[in-house]
C-alpha angles and dihedrals in degrees: 000000000000090000092052091050090052091050092048091048091046089050090053092049091050089049088059091054095047099049130070113250119227091213141006100227114155117262118230117198120205118190124219137242112323088007128142142214132242095272094053137074095039095287096308104142120236087201101057108351107226089001114068109222092181091057090045093053089046089054089055090055100260120138103231130179128187119208123200115212130176108295094220101021126122120269089251092055093044092048092050091047091049091050094053093043090054099040099027130234143092115322112247114183091188128259097258094048093044093049093046094051100032097241131137107268096213110019108200092219092061106074122121136184091225131259092224109005091172090072110129139114090297094045107045127183138207115236120203116188127187117215107317087009086075090056089047089055090050091049090049090054090049093049091049089053097044116013114022114070120190124195128174094279109031152004116253117196117202111298092339121170 
C-alpha cells in the first residue's frame, strides 16, 4: 500500500512538471494532526519522508513554503499560526478566543518574519493541506472573511487589545 501511495504521489508530482501552469502563485503546505514542520523530527520530512517533496518542487521552479502549526492545537489556533507564519508578525489568537479557552493571547515565542509577507488580494497563494491541514486552511479562509481584519499597517484579530 505504501509503495502504491508513493507511486501515485510521484505521478502527481511528475504531472506538475509536465503541464503548463496557469499561474506561478506560491504554494503553502500545512501539515495535519500530529504533524511537524521542517525544523522538527530530526530532518525527517513530513512532506515526503526520506524524499523531500518541498525540495523537489523547488527544483522544478515552484515557490514552496512549509508552515509548522501546533500538532494537537485547535483549527482556530492552527489557522492563526499559519496566517502569521505566512504574513509575518506576532501571533494574536484574539481576546475573545483566548479568554474563552484559557490560552495566552499573544505568546511571545510565536513571532515570525513571514514566509510570504506580500500575500494579499493582488498576490494570491495556493494552500495545500494534508488531513487536518485541509481543515486548518478552511478555518483560515473563514477567519479572513469574518474575524481577521487587515488594513495597510496592521492585522487586527476580533476585538483584540
